C-alpha positions as CSV (number, residue, x, y, z in Angstrom):
1,M,-13.1,-17.4,-5.1
2,Q,-9.8,-18.9,-3.8
3,S,-8.0,-20.4,-6.9
4,I,-6.5,-23.5,-6.4
5,L,-3.8,-25.1,-9.5
6,V,-3.5,-29.2,-9.2
7,I,0.1,-31.0,-10.8
8,E,-0.4,-34.4,-10.8
9,D,0.7,-36.7,-13.5
10,N,-1.8,-39.6,-12.5
11,D,-4.5,-38.9,-14.7
12,T,-7.6,-40.1,-12.6
13,M,-6.0,-39.3,-9.3
14,R,-5.9,-35.3,-10.9
15,E,-9.3,-35.9,-12.1
16,G,-10.2,-37.2,-8.8
17,M,-8.9,-34.0,-6.6
18,V,-10.2,-31.6,-9.3
19,Q,-13.8,-33.1,-8.7
20,I,-13.5,-32.6,-5.1
21,L,-12.2,-29.5,-5.4
22,E,-15.1,-27.6,-7.4
23,K,-17.2,-29.1,-5.4
24,M,-15.9,-26.9,-2.4
25,R,-16.7,-24.7,-5.4
26,L,-13.1,-23.5,-6.0
27,A,-11.6,-22.3,-9.0
28,V,-9.7,-24.6,-9.9
29,T,-6.2,-25.3,-13.0
30,Q,-4.8,-28.8,-14.1
31,A,-1.3,-29.6,-15.2
32,K,0.3,-32.6,-16.0
33,S,4.0,-31.7,-15.0
34,G,5.3,-29.5,-12.7
35,E,7.0,-27.8,-15.8
36,G,3.2,-27.3,-17.2
37,G,2.4,-26.1,-14.1
38,L,4.5,-23.5,-14.2
39,E,4.2,-22.5,-17.2
40,F,0.3,-21.9,-15.5
41,F,2.0,-19.8,-12.1
42,A,3.8,-17.7,-14.6
43,K,0.7,-16.1,-16.0
44,E,-2.0,-16.3,-13.1
45,R,-1.3,-16.8,-9.3
46,Y,-3.6,-19.4,-7.0
47,A,-3.5,-19.1,-3.2
48,L,-3.0,-22.9,-3.3
49,V,-0.9,-24.9,-5.5
50,V,-0.7,-28.8,-4.7
51,T,1.6,-30.5,-6.8
52,D,2.7,-34.5,-6.6
53,Y,5.9,-35.3,-5.8
54,R,7.0,-38.2,-7.7
55,M,6.8,-36.9,-11.5
56,S,8.8,-37.2,-14.2
57,G,10.8,-34.0,-15.0
58,L,10.7,-31.4,-12.0
59,N,9.6,-33.2,-9.0
60,G,7.5,-31.6,-6.2
61,L,10.2,-30.3,-4.0
62,E,11.9,-28.4,-7.1
63,V,7.9,-27.3,-8.4
64,L,7.3,-26.1,-4.4
65,Q,11.2,-24.2,-4.5
66,R,10.1,-22.7,-7.8
67,V,6.7,-21.2,-6.4
68,K,8.3,-19.4,-2.9
69,Q,10.7,-17.8,-5.8
70,I,7.9,-16.6,-7.8
71,S,5.2,-15.7,-4.9
72,P,6.3,-16.5,-1.6
73,G,2.8,-15.8,0.1
74,T,1.6,-18.7,-2.2
75,E,0.9,-22.0,-0.1
76,V,1.5,-25.5,-1.7
77,M,0.6,-28.9,-0.5
78,I,3.2,-32.2,-1.4
79,I,1.4,-35.4,-2.4
80,T,3.3,-38.6,-2.0
81,A,2.7,-42.4,-2.1
82,Y,7.0,-42.4,-1.4
83,G,5.8,-40.3,1.9
84,S,8.9,-40.4,4.5
85,I,9.2,-38.7,8.0
86,D,12.6,-37.5,6.2
87,L,10.6,-35.8,2.8
88,A,7.9,-34.2,4.8
89,V,10.1,-32.5,7.4
90,K,12.1,-31.1,3.6
91,A,9.3,-30.1,2.1
92,M,8.1,-28.2,5.4
93,Q,11.7,-26.8,5.8
94,Y,11.5,-25.2,2.2
95,G,8.2,-24.1,3.1
96,A,5.7,-26.2,2.3
97,A,2.0,-25.8,4.0
98,D,1.2,-29.7,4.2
99,F,1.9,-32.9,3.4
100,I,-0.4,-35.8,2.6
101,A,0.4,-39.0,1.7
102,K,-1.3,-41.6,-0.9
103,P,-3.5,-43.4,-0.7
104,F,-6.0,-40.8,1.2
105,S,-9.5,-40.2,1.7
106,H,-12.1,-37.9,-0.2
107,D,-12.3,-36.4,3.3
108,E,-9.0,-36.5,4.4
109,F,-7.9,-34.2,1.4
110,R,-10.8,-31.8,1.5
111,L,-9.7,-31.1,5.2
112,K,-6.5,-30.8,4.4
113,V,-7.2,-27.9,1.7
114,Q,-10.2,-26.3,3.5
115,K,-7.3,-26.0,7.0
116,I,-4.8,-24.2,4.0
117,L,-7.4,-21.9,2.8
118,Q,-8.8,-20.6,6.1
119,K,-5.4,-20.1,6.7
120,I,-4.4,-18.4,4.1
121,A,-7.8,-16.5,4.8
122,Q,-7.3,-15.6,8.1
123,D,-3.5,-14.5,7.1
124,E,-5.1,-11.7,4.5
125,K,-7.3,-10.5,7.3
126,L,-4.7,-9.7,9.5
127,N,-2.0,-8.3,7.1
128,R,-5.1,-5.8,6.0
129,L,-5.6,-4.9,9.4
130,A,-2.2,-5.0,10.6
131,D,-2.0,-2.8,7.0
132,E,-4.9,-0.4,8.4
133,N,-3.2,0.0,12.0
134,V,-0.2,0.9,11.3
135,Y,-2.6,4.1,8.7
136,L,-4.4,5.0,11.7
137,R,-1.8,5.3,14.1
138,E,0.3,7.2,11.2
139,E,-2.8,9.5,10.8
140,I,-3.3,9.6,15.3
141,D,0.1,11.0,15.3
142,D,-0.4,13.7,12.7
143,R,-1.1,16.8,14.2
144,F,-2.2,19.0,11.1
145,N,-5.3,18.4,10.9
146,F,-7.4,21.9,11.5
147,G,-10.5,19.4,11.6
148,E,-12.2,21.7,8.9
149,I,-11.3,24.7,6.5
150,I,-12.1,28.0,7.9
151,G,-12.1,31.5,6.0
152,E,-14.6,34.3,5.1
153,S,-12.4,36.3,2.6
154,P,-13.0,36.6,-1.5
155,K,-10.9,34.1,-2.0
156,M,-11.6,31.3,0.0
157,K,-15.5,31.5,-0.9
158,E,-14.1,31.1,-4.4
159,L,-12.1,27.8,-2.7
160,Y,-15.3,27.0,-2.1
161,S,-17.6,27.3,-4.7
162,T,-14.3,25.0,-6.9
163,I,-14.3,22.6,-4.1
164,A,-18.3,22.0,-4.7
165,K,-17.4,21.9,-8.3
166,V,-14.6,19.4,-8.5
167,A,-16.0,17.1,-6.0
168,K,-19.0,15.9,-8.4
169,T,-16.1,14.8,-11.1
170,D,-13.3,11.9,-10.4
171,S,-11.1,14.0,-12.2
172,S,-7.2,14.0,-10.9
173,V,-6.6,18.0,-9.1
174,I,-3.4,19.2,-8.2
175,I,-3.5,21.5,-5.2
176,Y,-1.0,24.8,-5.3
177,G,0.0,26.7,-2.2
178,E,3.0,27.6,0.5
179,S,3.7,25.4,3.2
180,G,1.0,25.5,5.5
181,T,-1.9,26.6,3.8
182,G,-4.1,23.8,4.0
183,K,-3.5,22.1,1.0
184,E,-4.9,18.4,2.9
185,L,-7.8,19.5,3.8
186,V,-8.6,20.7,0.7
187,A,-8.3,17.2,-0.9
188,R,-10.1,16.4,2.9
189,A,-13.2,18.4,1.7
190,I,-13.4,17.0,-1.8
191,H,-13.4,13.4,-0.8
192,R,-15.9,14.7,1.9
193,A,-18.3,15.6,-0.6
194,S,-17.9,13.4,-3.3
195,A,-19.7,10.2,-4.3
196,R,-16.1,8.3,-2.6
197,S,-17.0,9.7,1.3
198,G,-17.7,6.5,2.8
199,N,-14.9,5.0,1.4
200,S,-11.2,5.6,2.1
201,F,-9.2,8.6,1.9
202,I,-5.6,7.5,2.2
203,R,-2.7,10.3,2.2
204,V,0.9,9.8,1.3
205,N,3.7,12.3,1.9
206,C,5.7,11.5,-1.0
207,G,8.6,14.1,0.4
208,A,8.8,12.2,3.6
209,L,10.1,9.3,2.7
210,A,12.9,7.3,0.6
211,E,12.8,5.9,-2.5
212,G,12.4,2.5,-1.8
213,V,9.9,2.9,0.6
214,L,8.3,4.8,-0.7
215,E,7.0,2.4,-3.8
216,S,6.4,0.0,-1.0
217,E,4.4,2.4,1.0
218,L,2.4,3.4,-2.2
219,F,2.0,-0.4,-3.9
220,G,2.9,-2.7,-1.1
221,H,5.4,-6.2,-1.5
222,E,5.3,-9.5,-1.5
223,K,7.3,-11.0,1.0
224,G,10.4,-11.6,0.8
225,A,10.8,-8.7,-1.8
226,F,13.5,-7.4,0.4
227,T,15.4,-7.6,3.5
228,G,12.6,-7.4,6.4
229,A,9.6,-8.1,3.5
230,V,8.7,-10.7,6.2
231,R,4.7,-10.8,5.0
232,R,2.8,-9.3,2.1
233,K,1.9,-5.8,2.8
234,R,-1.1,-3.9,0.8
235,G,0.3,-0.6,-0.7
236,R,-1.6,2.5,0.1
237,F,-3.3,2.4,-3.4
238,E,-4.2,-0.8,-2.1
239,L,-6.7,0.7,1.0
240,A,-7.9,3.1,-1.0
241,D,-9.5,1.1,-3.5
242,G,-13.0,2.3,-4.2
243,G,-12.1,6.2,-2.6
244,S,-9.2,8.7,-2.5
245,I,-5.8,8.9,-2.1
246,F,-3.8,12.0,-1.5
247,L,-0.2,12.6,-2.2
248,D,1.0,15.0,-0.9
249,E,4.5,16.5,-2.5
250,I,4.0,15.4,-5.5
251,G,7.4,17.1,-6.4
252,D,9.3,14.9,-4.8
253,L,8.0,12.1,-6.3
254,P,11.3,10.2,-7.3
255,A,11.8,9.5,-11.7
256,A,11.2,5.8,-11.2
257,T,8.0,5.7,-8.8
258,Q,6.4,9.0,-11.7
259,V,6.6,6.1,-14.3
260,K,4.6,3.9,-11.9
261,L,1.9,6.4,-11.1
262,L,1.7,7.3,-14.8
263,R,0.3,4.1,-15.2
264,V,-2.3,3.8,-12.5
265,L,-3.3,7.2,-13.9
266,Q,-3.7,5.8,-17.2
267,E,-4.8,1.4,-17.2
268,R,-5.5,1.6,-12.9
269,E,-3.0,-1.2,-12.5
270,F,-0.1,-1.9,-11.0
271,E,2.3,-4.7,-9.2
272,R,3.1,-4.8,-6.1
273,V,7.4,-4.6,-5.2
274,G,8.8,-7.9,-5.9
275,G,5.3,-9.1,-7.3
276,E,4.2,-10.1,-10.5
277,Q,0.2,-10.7,-10.5
278,T,-1.8,-7.5,-11.9
279,L,-3.6,-5.7,-9.7
280,T,-6.6,-3.3,-10.6
281,V,-7.6,-0.2,-8.3
282,D,-11.0,2.4,-8.5
283,V,-9.0,5.4,-6.9
284,R,-9.3,9.4,-7.2
285,I,-6.2,11.3,-6.8
286,L,-5.7,14.1,-5.7
287,T,-2.4,15.8,-5.3
288,A,-0.3,19.0,-3.8
289,T,2.4,20.6,-3.9
290,N,5.0,23.8,-3.1
291,R,7.3,23.4,-5.7
292,D,6.7,25.1,-9.7
293,L,6.0,21.5,-11.5
294,K,6.2,23.6,-15.3
295,K,10.2,24.7,-13.5
296,L,10.6,21.4,-12.7
297,V,8.9,19.6,-16.4
298,A,11.6,22.2,-18.1
299,E,14.8,20.9,-15.5
300,E,13.9,17.6,-16.6
301,K,13.0,16.5,-12.6
302,F,9.1,16.0,-13.9
303,R,8.0,14.1,-16.5
304,E,6.1,16.3,-19.1
305,D,3.0,13.4,-19.7
306,L,2.7,12.6,-15.9
307,Y,2.5,16.9,-15.5
308,Y,-0.7,16.7,-17.8
309,R,-2.1,13.8,-16.1
310,L,-1.9,15.0,-12.6
311,H,-2.8,19.0,-13.7
312,I,-6.5,18.6,-14.8
313,I,-8.1,20.3,-12.4
314,P,-5.4,23.5,-10.7
315,I,-6.7,24.3,-7.0
316,Y,-4.6,27.7,-6.1
317,L,-4.4,28.2,-2.4
318,P,-3.6,31.8,-1.1
319,P,-0.8,32.1,1.8
320,L,-2.7,33.9,4.5
321,R,-0.9,37.2,4.5
322,E,-3.3,36.9,1.4
323,R,-6.3,36.8,3.3
324,K,-5.6,38.4,5.8
325,E,-9.2,39.7,6.6
326,D,-9.5,35.9,7.8
327,I,-6.8,36.1,10.7
328,P,-8.9,37.0,13.1
329,I,-12.1,34.1,12.5
330,L,-8.5,31.7,12.4
331,A,-6.9,33.1,15.2
332,T,-10.8,32.9,17.8
333,H,-11.2,29.2,16.7
334,F,-7.7,27.8,17.5
335,L,-7.4,29.5,20.7
336,E,-10.9,28.0,21.2
337,R,-9.5,24.7,20.7
338,V,-6.5,25.1,22.4
339,G,-7.9,26.5,25.9
340,K,-9.9,23.2,25.5
341,E,-7.1,20.3,25.3
342,I,-4.9,22.2,27.5
343,G,-7.8,23.3,30.0
344,R,-7.6,27.1,30.3
345,A,-10.8,27.1,28.2
346,G,-12.2,31.1,27.8
347,M,-9.2,32.5,26.6
348,V,-9.0,35.7,24.5
349,L,-6.7,38.2,22.3
350,T,-6.6,41.5,23.5
351,A,-7.7,44.0,20.7
352,E,-3.7,45.0,20.7
353,A,-2.9,41.3,20.6
354,M,-4.8,41.1,17.6
355,H,-3.7,43.8,15.9
356,L,-0.2,42.9,15.2
357,L,-1.3,39.1,14.5
358,C,-3.0,41.1,11.6
359,R,-0.1,43.4,10.6
360,Y,2.3,40.1,10.8
361,S,3.3,38.3,7.2
362,W,3.0,34.9,8.2
363,P,5.9,33.3,6.2
364,G,4.2,29.9,7.9
365,N,0.8,30.4,7.0
366,I,-1.6,28.5,9.3
367,R,0.1,26.5,10.8
368,E,2.4,29.4,11.9
369,L,-0.6,30.6,13.0
370,E,-1.8,27.8,15.1
371,N,1.7,27.3,16.9
372,I,2.4,30.8,18.0
373,L,-1.3,30.9,19.4
374,E,-1.1,27.4,21.2
375,R,3.1,28.7,22.6
376,A,0.5,31.9,23.6
377,A,-2.1,30.0,25.4
378,V,0.0,27.9,27.6
379,L,2.9,30.7,28.9
380,A,0.2,33.7,29.5
381,E,0.4,34.2,32.6
382,N,-3.9,34.9,32.4
383,H,-6.7,34.2,30.4
384,H,-6.1,37.9,28.4
385,I,-3.4,36.9,25.8
386,Q,-1.1,40.3,25.0
387,P,1.5,41.1,22.9
388,E,4.0,40.6,24.8
389,D,2.6,36.7,24.9
390,L,3.3,36.7,21.5
391,P,6.5,34.9,20.0
392,I,6.0,37.9,17.3
393,A,5.1,40.6,20.0
394,A,9.6,42.1,18.8
395,G,7.4,43.3,16.2
396,E,7.5,41.8,12.1
397,E,10.8,43.9,9.6
398,T,8.5,43.1,6.9
399,E,5.8,45.6,8.4
400,V,8.7,48.5,9.4
401,L,9.7,48.6,6.1
402,R,6.1,47.9,4.1
403,D,5.0,51.1,6.7
404,L,7.7,53.7,7.1
405,N,5.8,56.7,8.3
406,G,8.5,59.4,7.9
407,L,11.1,57.5,9.0
408,D,14.4,59.4,8.4
409,L,16.9,56.4,7.5
410,N,19.1,56.9,10.9
411,S,15.7,56.1,12.6
412,L,15.1,53.1,10.6
413,L,18.5,51.8,10.8
414,A,17.8,52.2,14.8
415,Q,14.1,50.6,14.5
416,V,15.3,47.5,13.2
417,E,18.8,47.2,15.4
418,K,16.6,47.1,18.3
419,Q,14.0,44.3,17.2
420,A,16.8,42.8,16.7
421,I,18.4,42.5,19.9
422,E,15.3,42.1,21.5
423,K,15.0,39.0,19.6
424,A,18.2,38.0,20.6
425,M,17.6,38.6,23.9
426,A,14.3,36.1,23.6
427,K,16.2,33.6,21.7
428,A,19.1,33.4,24.1
429,A,16.8,33.6,27.4
430,G,17.7,36.4,28.7
431,I,22.0,35.8,28.8
432,K,24.2,38.8,27.8
433,T,27.0,36.6,26.2
434,E,25.0,34.2,24.4
435,A,22.4,37.0,22.9
436,A,26.1,39.1,22.0
437,R,27.3,35.5,20.1
438,V,24.3,35.3,18.5
439,L,24.2,38.7,17.3
440,G,28.3,38.6,15.8
441,I,29.4,41.8,18.2
442,K,31.3,41.5,21.7
443,T,29.6,41.8,24.9
444,S,30.3,44.9,25.6
445,A,28.9,46.5,22.7
446,L,25.7,44.7,23.2
447,Y,25.7,46.2,27.1
448,Y,25.7,50.0,24.9
449,K,23.5,49.0,22.8
450,L,20.7,47.8,26.0
451,E,21.1,50.9,27.5
452,K,21.2,53.0,24.2
453,Y,17.5,51.2,23.8
454,G,16.4,51.3,27.4
455,L,15.8,47.5,27.2
456,I,17.9,46.9,30.6
């Protein structure tokens, strides 16, 4: 129900307006003076303030200015028996929504109030649509979305079991894992398997936004809260009401924002930036990080009380190098998908190429695997991807060091040197002077080594 504050020092006039508004099924608060009205306004926000112009103490224009300073989004209508064009213009310049002169009929007053409230409702709807459209555009632009979690290794089966158990609760979950392991996919899976699945899943990357911007994104802001705040904006917590919010890179959360997040976790309430109205939300909070939060707590970079609030149910995602038995099924899935996207359906990996993928250490995890296969699918000469089609075809140094196969030191160093030259030539697109610069050697020395290893 929309609420209205009526400020009028004439008892008969004030009570008459209150009766009209109550018949319109509106929540009405009344005050006899500008000062009294502002006391009410300090405790509660109203959609509309109807105020007389000529009153003892603060007049209507002064009330208008104070209201707009506190809550730029609140609309104000000025009523006066001393109406004039100049006063009307001045009131509009100060931000009044409308102006009505005494005496006025019940119908005229009711129609003006209805018009203002309809405008407020329309603005609220447009603002929500604008906020949701911005969020949806960000979702569409984000390509790190595999659509589903894939894997049959024992560690993944254990993960599936954990997700099924956790989804039944509303407890806070923190997901630990290296970059590219699919932390967001796990958060989405928890949401979809929960009772909140019919409502929004909203995500925020805490490490990608500056502190001031992040606070506005999380909690929203009021019109005029800062330069550029031309309208009220709902934050991600409001958009997630009834659903789940996923805070990625929670370890990068600024100290001031940590305090506000702790309050949301404890009390389920917050204020928009530049606002005084306390908002309440029903949101499940899912977080993720690739950092050691315990270490950050010890270094006093992360609040200990917030850590324990978030750390109710920890989930640890294994890096790809610890579940290499999943690489064939992941590679096949990504290759099938990207093949359809680029019009090259039916692409397959040769046994040698698959073997190379399984031997690689994958420092970039699943994201790196997807990117490498997309590049290979685009550049391969035919539908059979060979080892040379993969950017890692030159070999993986860590595998050389893990599996010496009886090599003596000279042979091992020669193999590593050959790999370094191959990578430098690939990076320099075959330009020898550039490859020599990358390697930090003379071009003449590079020619000698290319001949030595049969690379020219």
